VEXDREN-2710 file (C-alpha; in Angstrom, 1 decimal):
% VEXDREN-2710
k/r/px/py/pz
1/UNK/27.6/12.4/9.3
2/UNK/27.4/15.1/11.9
3/UNK/26.7/17.9/9.5
4/UNK/23.7/15.9/8.0
5/UNK/22.5/15.2/11.5
6/UNK/22.6/18.8/12.5
7/UNK/20.5/19.7/9.4
8/UNK/18.1/16.9/10.3
9/UNK/17.6/18.3/13.9
10/UNK/16.8/21.8/12.4
11/UNK/14.3/20.3/10.0
12/UNK/12.7/18.2/12.6
13/UNK/12.2/21.1/15.0
14/UNK/11.1/23.3/12.1
15/UNK/8.4/20.8/11.0
16/UNK/7.3/19.3/14.3
17/UNK/7.8/22.1/16.8
18/UNK/8.9/21.3/20.3
19/UNK/10.8/18.0/20.7
20/UNK/12.6/16.5/23.7
21/UNK/16.1/15.1/23.5
22/UNK/14.8/11.6/23.7
23/UNK/12.4/12.2/20.8
24/UNK/15.1/13.6/18.7
25/UNK/17.4/10.7/19.5
26/UNK/14.7/8.2/18.6
27/UNK/14.0/10.0/15.3
28/UNK/17.7/10.2/14.4
29/UNK/18.6/6.7/15.8
30/UNK/21.4/8.1/18.0
31/UNK/21.9/8.4/21.7
32/UNK/20.5/11.2/23.9
33/UNK/24.1/12.2/24.7
34/UNK/24.8/12.7/21.0
35/UNK/21.7/14.9/20.7
36/UNK/23.0/17.1/23.6
37/UNK/26.4/17.5/21.8
38/UNK/24.6/18.4/18.5
39/UNK/22.4/21.0/20.3
40/UNK/25.6/22.5/21.8
41/UNK/27.1/22.7/18.3
42/UNK/23.9/24.4/16.9
43/UNK/24.1/26.9/19.8
44/UNK/27.7/27.7/19.0
45/UNK/26.7/28.2/15.3
46/UNK/24.2/30.9/16.4
47/UNK/21.1/29.0/15.7
48/UNK/18.2/30.5/17.8
49/UNK/17.5/27.2/19.6
50/UNK/16.0/27.1/23.1
51/UNK/15.5/24.4/25.6
52/UNK/12.7/24.4/28.2
53/UNK/12.8/22.2/31.3
54/UNK/9.9/20.4/33.0
55/UNK/7.2/17.9/32.0
56/UNK/6.2/19.9/28.9
57/UNK/9.7/20.9/28.0
58/UNK/11.9/20.2/25.1
59/UNK/13.9/22.0/22.4
60/UNK/12.3/24.5/20.0
61/UNK/13.4/27.1/17.5
62/UNK/12.5/30.7/18.1
63/UNK/9.2/31.6/16.6
64/UNK/9.5/32.6/12.9
65/UNK/12.9/31.1/12.4
66/UNK/13.2/29.1/9.2
67/UNK/16.2/27.5/7.6
68/UNK/16.6/27.5/3.8
69/UNK/18.6/24.3/4.0
70/UNK/16.9/21.3/2.5
71/UNK/19.4/18.8/3.6
72/UNK/18.7/16.7/0.5
73/UNK/21.4/14.3/-0.7
74/UNK/21.6/13.2/-4.3
75/UNK/19.9/9.9/-3.4
76/UNK/17.2/11.7/-1.4
77/UNK/16.4/14.1/-4.3
78/UNK/16.2/11.1/-6.7
79/UNK/13.9/9.2/-4.3
80/UNK/11.6/12.3/-3.9
81/UNK/10.9/12.5/-7.6
82/UNK/10.7/8.7/-8.0
83/UNK/8.0/8.7/-5.3
84/UNK/5.9/11.3/-7.3
85/UNK/2.9/9.4/-8.6
86/UNK/1.0/11.7/-11.1
87/UNK/-1.8/9.1/-11.7
88/UNK/-2.9/8.6/-8.1
89/UNK/-2.4/12.3/-7.4
90/UNK/-4.7/13.2/-10.3
91/UNK/-7.3/10.8/-9.1
92/UNK/-7.2/12.5/-5.7
93/UNK/-7.6/15.9/-7.4
94/UNK/-4.1/16.8/-6.5
95/UNK/-2.4/16.6/-9.9
96/UNK/-1.8/20.4/-10.3
97/UNK/-0.7/20.6/-6.7
98/UNK/1.9/17.8/-7.1
99/UNK/3.2/19.4/-10.3
100/UNK/3.5/22.8/-8.5
101/UNK/5.3/21.2/-5.5
102/UNK/7.8/19.4/-7.7
103/UNK/8.5/22.6/-9.6
104/UNK/9.2/24.5/-6.4
105/UNK/11.5/21.7/-5.1
106/UNK/13.4/21.6/-8.4
107/UNK/13.8/25.4/-8.3
108/UNK/15.3/25.2/-4.7
109/UNK/17.8/22.4/-5.5
110/UNK/21.4/23.0/-6.5
111/UNK/22.1/22.5/-10.2
112/UNK/23.7/19.1/-9.7
113/UNK/20.8/17.7/-7.7
114/UNK/18.3/19.3/-10.1
115/UNK/19.9/17.3/-12.9
116/UNK/19.6/14.1/-11.0
117/UNK/16.0/14.6/-10.2
118/UNK/15.2/15.4/-13.8
119/UNK/16.9/12.3/-14.9
120/UNK/14.8/10.2/-12.5
121/UNK/11.6/11.8/-14.0
122/UNK/12.8/11.1/-17.5
123/UNK/13.7/7.4/-16.9
124/UNK/11.2/6.1/-14.4
125/UNK/7.4/6.0/-14.7
126/UNK/5.0/4.5/-12.2
127/UNK/1.9/2.7/-13.6
128/UNK/0.4/0.8/-10.7
129/UNK/-2.5/-1.2/-12.3
130/UNK/-1.9/-4.7/-13.8
131/UNK/-2.1/-5.3/-17.5
132/UNK/-5.4/-7.3/-17.4
133/UNK/-7.2/-5.2/-14.8
134/UNK/-9.9/-2.9/-15.9
135/UNK/-9.4/0.6/-14.7
136/UNK/-11.7/1.5/-11.7
137/UNK/-14.2/4.3/-12.0
138/UNK/-13.7/6.3/-8.8
139/UNK/-15.7/9.5/-9.2
140/UNK/-16.2/9.8/-5.4
141/UNK/-12.4/9.5/-4.6
142/UNK/-11.7/13.3/-4.2
143/UNK/-14.7/13.7/-1.8
144/UNK/-13.5/10.6/0.2
145/UNK/-10.0/12.0/0.4
146/UNK/-11.3/15.4/1.6
147/UNK/-13.4/13.6/4.3
148/UNK/-10.3/11.6/5.4
149/UNK/-8.2/14.8/5.6
150/UNK/-10.8/16.8/7.5
151/UNK/-12.1/13.9/9.7
152/UNK/-15.6/14.3/8.4
153/UNK/-18.3/11.6/8.6
154/UNK/-19.5/10.1/5.3
155/UNK/-23.0/8.9/4.5
156/UNK/-22.7/6.4/1.6
157/UNK/-24.7/3.9/-0.4
158/UNK/-22.4/1.0/-0.9
159/UNK/-22.5/-2.1/-3.1
160/UNK/-21.1/-5.2/-1.5
161/UNK/-20.9/-8.8/-2.8
162/UNK/-23.4/-10.5/-0.5
163/UNK/-27.2/-9.8/-0.2
164/UNK/-28.5/-7.3/0.4
165/UNK/-26.0/-5.9/-2.1
166/UNK/-26.8/-2.2/-1.8
167/UNK/-26.6/-0.9/1.8
168/UNK/-26.6/2.5/3.5
169/UNK/-23.6/3.2/5.8
170/UNK/-22.4/6.0/8.1
171/UNK/-18.6/5.9/7.8
172/UNK/-15.8/7.5/9.8
173/UNK/-12.9/7.4/7.3
174/UNK/-9.5/6.9/8.8
175/UNK/-7.3/6.6/5.7
176/UNK/-7.0/5.7/2.0
177/UNK/-4.9/2.9/0.5
178/UNK/-3.9/2.4/-3.2
179/UNK/-3.3/-1.3/-3.9
180/UNK/-2.5/-2.5/-7.4
181/UNK/-4.4/0.4/-9.0
182/UNK/-7.4/0.0/-6.8
183/UNK/-8.4/2.5/-4.0
184/UNK/-9.7/1.4/-0.6
185/UNK/-11.0/3.5/2.3
186/UNK/-10.3/2.3/5.8
187/UNK/-13.3/3.4/7.9
188/UNK/-15.4/2.6/10.9
189/UNK/-19.2/2.2/10.6
190/UNK/-19.5/3.8/14.1
191/UNK/-18.5/0.7/16.1
192/UNK/-14.9/1.8/16.4
193/UNK/-13.6/-1.3/14.5
194/UNK/-12.0/-0.4/11.2
195/UNK/-13.0/-2.2/8.0
196/UNK/-12.0/-2.0/4.4
197/UNK/-14.3/-0.6/1.7
198/UNK/-13.6/-0.3/-2.1
199/UNK/-14.0/3.3/-3.2
200/UNK/-15.2/2.2/-6.6
201/UNK/-18.2/0.4/-5.0
202/UNK/-19.5/3.7/-3.4
203/UNK/-22.7/4.4/-5.4
204/UNK/-23.7/7.6/-3.7
205/UNK/-21.9/9.8/-1.2
206/UNK/-22.5/12.8/1.1
207/UNK/-19.8/14.4/3.2
208/UNK/-21.5/15.7/6.3
209/UNK/-20.4/18.6/8.6
210/UNK/-20.1/16.1/11.5
211/UNK/-16.5/15.6/12.6
212/UNK/-15.1/12.6/14.3
213/UNK/-11.9/11.8/16.3
214/UNK/-9.8/8.9/14.8
215/UNK/-8.8/6.3/17.4
216/UNK/-5.7/7.2/19.4
217/UNK/-2.7/5.3/18.0
218/UNK/-4.4/4.1/14.8
219/UNK/-1.7/3.1/12.4
220/UNK/-2.9/2.9/8.8
221/UNK/0.2/1.0/7.5
222/UNK/0.0/-1.6/10.4
223/UNK/-3.7/-2.1/9.8
224/UNK/-3.1/-2.7/6.1
225/UNK/-0.4/-5.2/6.8
226/UNK/-2.7/-7.1/9.2
227/UNK/-5.5/-6.9/6.7
228/UNK/-3.4/-8.4/3.9
229/UNK/-2.1/-11.2/6.2
230/UNK/-5.6/-12.1/7.2
231/UNK/-6.8/-11.9/3.5
232/UNK/-4.1/-14.3/2.3
233/UNK/-4.7/-16.6/5.3
234/UNK/-8.4/-16.9/4.3
235/UNK/-7.7/-17.0/0.5
236/UNK/-6.5/-20.7/0.4
237/UNK/-8.8/-22.6/2.6
238/UNK/-8.6/-26.0/0.8
239/UNK/-6.1/-28.3/-0.8
240/UNK/-5.9/-30.3/-4.0
241/UNK/-3.8/-33.4/-4.8
242/UNK/-2.4/-33.0/-8.3
243/UNK/0.0/-34.5/-10.8
244/UNK/2.2/-32.1/-12.8
245/UNK/4.0/-32.5/-16.1
246/UNK/7.7/-31.4/-16.3
247/UNK/7.9/-27.7/-16.0
248/UNK/4.2/-27.2/-15.1
249/UNK/4.9/-26.4/-11.5
250/UNK/6.5/-23.1/-12.6
251/UNK/3.3/-22.2/-14.5
252/UNK/0.9/-22.6/-11.5
253/UNK/-0.9/-19.3/-10.7
254/UNK/0.5/-17.5/-7.7
255/UNK/3.6/-17.9/-5.6
256/UNK/1.8/-19.8/-2.8
257/UNK/0.9/-22.6/-5.3
258/UNK/4.3/-22.7/-6.8
259/UNK/6.0/-22.9/-3.4
260/UNK/3.6/-25.7/-2.3
261/UNK/4.3/-27.7/-5.4
262/UNK/8.1/-27.4/-4.8
263/UNK/7.9/-28.4/-1.1
264/UNK/5.4/-31.3/-1.5
265/UNK/6.9/-32.6/-4.8
266/UNK/6.9/-36.4/-5.2
267/UNK/8.7/-37.5/-8.4
268/UNK/7.0/-40.3/-10.3
269/UNK/8.5/-42.8/-12.7
270/UNK/6.9/-41.3/-15.8
271/UNK/8.6/-37.9/-15.2
272/UNK/5.6/-36.3/-13.7
273/UNK/5.4/-34.9/-10.2
274/UNK/2.8/-35.4/-7.5
275/UNK/2.1/-32.5/-5.2
276/UNK/-0.4/-31.0/-2.8
277/UNK/-1.3/-27.4/-3.5
278/UNK/-3.7/-24.9/-1.7
279/UNK/-6.9/-23.8/-3.5
280/UNK/-9.4/-21.0/-2.7
281/UNK/-12.5/-22.9/-3.9
282/UNK/-13.5/-25.6/-6.3
283/UNK/-14.8/-23.0/-8.8
284/UNK/-11.7/-20.9/-8.6
285/UNK/-9.3/-23.9/-8.9
286/UNK/-11.4/-25.3/-11.8
287/UNK/-10.7/-22.1/-13.8
288/UNK/-7.1/-21.8/-12.8
289/UNK/-6.1/-25.4/-13.4
290/UNK/-7.7/-25.5/-16.9
291/UNK/-5.1/-22.9/-18.0
292/UNK/-2.5/-25.6/-17.7
293/UNK/-4.3/-27.8/-20.2
294/UNK/-3.0/-31.4/-20.3
295/UNK/0.0/-30.6/-18.1
296/UNK/-2.0/-31.1/-14.8
297/UNK/-4.2/-33.9/-13.5
298/UNK/-6.3/-33.4/-10.4
299/UNK/-6.7/-36.4/-8.2
300/UNK/-8.5/-34.9/-5.2
301/UNK/-10.9/-33.5/-4.2
302/UNK/-13.3/-35.6/-6.2
303/UNK/-15.7/-32.7/-6.8
304/UNK/-12.9/-30.7/-8.5
305/UNK/-11.8/-33.7/-10.6
306/UNK/-15.4/-34.4/-11.8
307/UNK/-15.9/-30.7/-12.6
308/UNK/-12.8/-30.7/-14.8
309/UNK/-13.8/-34.0/-16.4
310/UNK/-17.2/-32.6/-17.3
311/UNK/-15.6/-29.4/-18.8
312/UNK/-13.1/-31.5/-20.9
313/UNK/-15.9/-33.7/-22.2
314/UNK/-18.0/-30.7/-23.1
315/UNK/-15.0/-29.2/-25.0
316/UNK/-14.4/-32.6/-26.7
317/UNK/-18.0/-32.7/-27.9
318/UNK/-17.9/-29.1/-29.0
319/UNK/-14.7/-29.4/-31.1
320/UNK/-15.5/-33.0/-32.2
321/UNK/-18.5/-31.7/-34.1
322/UNK/-16.2/-29.7/-36.3
END
């Protein structure tokens, strides 16, 4: 709608400052010609909007002009309060800030929108960690967040999984990511290449006065998507040939295994199904497949089959003594 678009132009210029017609068109997903018509409509309405020509030109609002319009629709107001995550905000040291911000937004909304936002808060609650995951202890998270925000260098003692486990690192933190209740800081150790560090594995931390400049064009969301794709690509590096009892394919751990079982399924005369499924390692597959009990038989690799045979024999001996 044109009225909503006009409000959006005002809010974009109010929050971002000077913008060209092309930049406004890209942000609003309309043509430049449409932006020109909207600018004319704002001029006609008396909005103090000015355009400068030249390489550094663009449209801007007169200094000090602020609109009291929020431009929020009902759906936008609901989404705003649904996005409020009190748990993560508290971990970052921003719990009171978030509560104060939501209170101010509520106070500025019309009565109808305020009722919608309060209904969202009453009926939806975000609890990110899984049921069986231990809650991480992240005492250094607020300091890391401050360093990210102010582009300050961190000096940390970090615990990693391979030896030597405890290492000293100088980090330039680019951003923070919360994944399944666990915090990660994306940072460079001075080489310019971003890497992923678990915040709960930071043993000691010092925020220095040294500032750094994040790489031009670094996109935190794009980095995280690539990191996840690479992680999942490395996760299942092997395969196992198995036989599955009826219904057991649906109980395999993880969507990748269940999908592989469906696509490689070979029905057998006894009602069981042969399949080839990806595995992370022999150790990991041993633990995961034992959860299915007698509803799965591993044929290959031989090492995995022998490991499970030895475990089953040990269990038989243990319970046979009773």
